[in-house]
N, C-alpha and C positions, 0 to 999 in steps of 0.2 A: 443825854442828858437825864441825871440823879432827880430821882425824884424823892419828896419828905416821904415819910412812912406815915401814916395815919387810920387812928383807929378808932369808930365810936361804938359801943354801942347804945341800944335802949329797950325799953320795952314799954309799954301799956297794954290800959281794958278800957275798953271804949267804948258804946253799941258804934254804929251802922246805921244814915240813912243812905241806902243803895241806888244809884246811880245809876243811867243805859253808858256804856264808855266803847266803843269800836275796839274790839282785842289788835294784838300790834303784834310785840314777841317775835319774834328771833325768821317771820316772813318781810322784818321787815332790816333787815341785816340782808346783803349777798351773800351769791354764791358760800366764799371762804369762807368772810365769817359766821355768818350762821355754821360753816361747816364746821367752823372752829372754840364756836362760840355750846354746838351742844355736844361734840369730846368734852369742854373745862369744866357740865352741868352735870358733865358723867363723872370724871373723874371725884369733883367733890361731895355727890349724892352719895357716894362712897366708900366719900374718906369719912364726912360725918352719921352716916349708916354704919362706920368699924364703930367708932368713935364713943355713940349710943350704945353697941349693942357690948362692949366691955366695960359698956356702967350702968348695964340692966337698963337699955330704954329702949322704948320700944322702934321702926328704923322713923324715919320719917317720907309720905310723901314728897315725888320733882312733881308742883303740883305747873300745869301750864300757864293756867292765869293771872294767881302765885309771879311766876318767869318773868309773867308783857310788867307788873309793877313792878318791879324787884327790875326790869331791866331802862325805865323812865327814870330810878328811881341814882342809878349807877349815871345814868346822862348828866338830872340835877346836880350832883352831887362832887363832876369837874367844876364847873363853877362854884358851886356851894357845900362845902365840904361839912354840913353839919347835919342830922334829925328834922334840924326845921327848911321847910322847899321852902326853894328861891320867892314865893308869895309868903309868905310867913306863915305857913300854915304847918302841923304838923305830920309828922312822917304820915301816918295813917294817912293823914285821905286821899292819900292813892292811890288807898283801899276802895275813896266809896271813889276813884275815878275809877276803878274796874267795874265795878258791880258788885264787886268782892265781901259777902256779908262773912259777920266774925264774929269769936266773945274774944282771945287774949289776940292781941298781937305782936311780935318782936324784929327790930333790925337790928343786924352789924352791916358798917360801912367799913371802910378800909382803902386810902389809892397809897399810889405811888410802891407793888405790889408785881410781879409781872408770870408770878406761875400761881396755881391753885394751893401747889404744897407750900409758900412760904406763904401766901396768904392766910390759908387753917394752920399752918404753925401759931404766925401771932396771934390770931385772933384765938386758940386754945389755950399759947399761952398769955388770954390777956385771961381774967375773973370774969368779971362782968359780959364777954365775947363768949368764953366755958359755958357756963352759967348759960344762958341761950340758947346754945349747941343743945347742950345733953339736956334742959330741963323736958321735964314730960309736962309739960302744961301744955304743949304741940304735935300737931299730927303728920302736918306739911309745912313747906319751903316753896318758895321763891328763889330762884339766883337772879342775882343783873352784875352783866361782869361788861363795861363798855373806858378806853380808855386809862387801863390803873385801875379804873373805879372797881368796885366791890361793892353789890349790894347784896343782904340775906334778908327775906323776909321772913317771920315765921308766921305755922297763925295754926289756929285751932276754930275749925270752925263750927256753929250751931246744925244742929237736927233743920233739914228742911226739905220740905219734896215742890218738886219745881211738876207747872203744866209739860204738858208733853209738847215735844218743842222748842220753849223758856229757855236755853242752857243756860242762858246767860238772870235769871229770876225776874226779870226785868219791868216781870207784866206785858208785854207784847212782844209778842212771832211776826221775825223779820230777818231782813236780810244777814244781819252783827251773828243774831242765830246757825243759824246754815251756816255764815261763818268761821265761828267757831267748832261749827262739825267737825267740819273738812280741815281744819286747824293742826284737831285730835288724830283723824285720821294719819294723815303726811307723817305726824311721829308718833304713831304706832306703830304708822308702817318702815320708819326708816329709826324714830328711836324708842323705843317705848320704854325706857326711864321711865319718860314724859310720862303725870296721871291726871289726872283732870276727879271732880270730885262725887261720891255716888252720886248727891243730884242731878248732876248734870249728866254722869253715864243713864239714870232712870229717863232722863225730858230726853237727851239727845237719844235715843232709841225709839222712832216713832211709828218703826218698821213694826216693833216686840219681835225683831228678829232672834234679840242677845250676841248681834253684829249692827255697828256704831262701823257705817261707810258713805260712801256718794250717794248712794239712792236715801239716807233720811237726809243730807242737806239737800238735796232734791224734794222732797217729798216736805218737807222744811217753807221751802222757794212758796211749794205748787199750792199751802198752805196761807203765806201771807200772801200772795197772789190774787186769789178768786177771793183773801175777804178785807181788798183792796177796793174789787170793785163791786165790793154787796157782796156777795154772795154768801153761806154761811160753810163755813168751811171743815171738816176732817178728817182724822190721820186714823 
């Protein structure tokens, strides 16, 4: 089957009202698909940062939660190839769904490309997409890949300080936070090129030992369990 190749670029600057949403990301893929996705993300972030270095820009960080959002967008554009989501809202509302606070956001999307090299070549040969990839406005990127559809979400993150244990900064400490810590721990063990924000790192290290692992997730779950029974928990 031959795909009609399509690429679109967009930039948005707006404020976000954060809402709570579960994390998805690579954990929603089967083992083979997840391995392919992780490998393609590594290839793409290396290409992006090589291009940025050649143009005097600092590297982007591959943001785990941003990848969750970009994966959701890559699934949406299979049916609606647009920066407008299937529900009629702008692409940036996906960031609200994943509780991502930002000051600037941009998106590149593409359809019909079968490799990182081919889609990156098309984006870099398009002025709008190239501008997003090389922009000094951004610090982080999320990458989504699904059924020949590709999404890049570019982000500048505001200075933020989450409470210890509240890794998604939704003012509630619960099992979703523990899940986020475990996801980060799993990526660090197998695919360390996936990163999180400084705010996430500070809030996830609940035992303050400089290491984020399953013990921190367990501490968050214990906190959640105690608060659910009326106790006054602490880390």
